[in-house]
C-alpha positions in Angstrom: 0.0 0.0 0.0 1.1 3.5 -0.8 -0.4 6.6 0.9 0.3 10.1 -0.3 -0.6 13.2 1.7 -1.3 16.7 0.5 -1.6 18.4 -2.9 -5.2 17.2 -3.6 -6.9 20.6 -3.6 -7.8 23.1 -6.3 -4.9 25.5 -6.2 -2.3 25.6 -9.1 0.3 24.0 -6.9 -1.9 21.0 -6.1 -0.6 18.4 -8.6 -1.0 15.2 -6.6 -4.4 14.1 -7.9 -3.4 14.5 -11.6 -0.1 12.8 -11.1 -1.5 9.8 -9.2 -4.4 9.4 -11.6 -2.0 9.0 -14.5 -0.2 6.2 -12.7 -3.3 4.2 -11.7 -4.2 1.0 -13.7 -7.6 1.0 -11.9 -9.3 3.8 -10.1 -11.4 3.2 -7.0 -14.0 5.9 -7.8 -16.0 5.1 -4.7 -13.2 6.1 -2.4 -13.2 9.8 -3.5 -16.9 9.9 -3.5 -17.2 8.5 -0.1 -14.4 10.6 1.3 -16.1 13.8 0.1 -19.5 12.7 1.4 -18.1 12.0 4.9 -16.0 15.1 4.8 -19.1 17.1 4.0 -20.6 16.0 7.2 -17.7 17.6 9.1 -16.7 20.6 7.0 -19.6 21.3 4.8 -19.3 22.4 1.1 -15.5 22.8 1.3 -15.4 19.1 1.0 -16.1 19.4 -2.7 -12.7 21.0 -3.2 -11.0 17.7 -2.3 -9.6 15.6 -5.0 -8.8 12.5 -2.8 -8.2 9.6 -5.1 -7.5 5.9 -4.7 -6.8 2.9 -7.0 -4.2 0.3 -7.8 -1.1 -0.5 -9.8 -0.6 -4.2 -10.2 -1.0 -5.6 -6.6 -0.4 -2.3 -4.9 -3.2 -0.1 -3.5 -2.6 3.6 -3.7 -4.5 6.3 -1.6 -3.9 10.0 -2.1 -5.3 12.1 0.8 -5.6 15.8 1.5 -3.0 17.3 3.8 -5.0 18.0 6.9 -4.7 15.9 10.0 -8.5 15.5 10.2 -8.8 14.4 6.6 -6.1 11.7 7.1 -7.7 10.5 10.3 -11.1 10.2 8.6 -9.7 8.4 5.6 -7.7 5.9 7.7 -10.2 5.1 10.4 -13.4 5.2 8.3 -12.4 4.1 4.8 -8.9 2.6 4.4 -8.3 0.4 7.4 -11.8 -1.2 7.3 -11.4 -2.2 3.6 -7.7 -3.0 3.4 -7.8 -6.7 4.1 -10.5 -7.3 1.5 -8.8 -4.9 -1.0 -5.5 -6.7 -0.6 -7.2 -10.1 -1.3 -8.9 -8.7 -4.4 -5.6 -7.3 -5.8 -4.0 -10.7 -5.4 -6.6 -12.5 -7.5 
């Protein structure tokens, strides 16, 4: 598993999303959707500015998270850790 942190916003300097997206063989679209939905409950409409993304390259899962501590905690506790064992199994098939 690879986790990147920061650079997923809307400013010109935020290049992480576009860089990671180019590398992915498969994108886990539901991750970004769910992350923004759950972020919305905490921070409101600003959640729409997040370009959190996840997917895989071969048997490696990749998650690209916003830079804030709260965003990382939300993603890890609520989204990544609960799905990681299943995702790892799927990537090994």
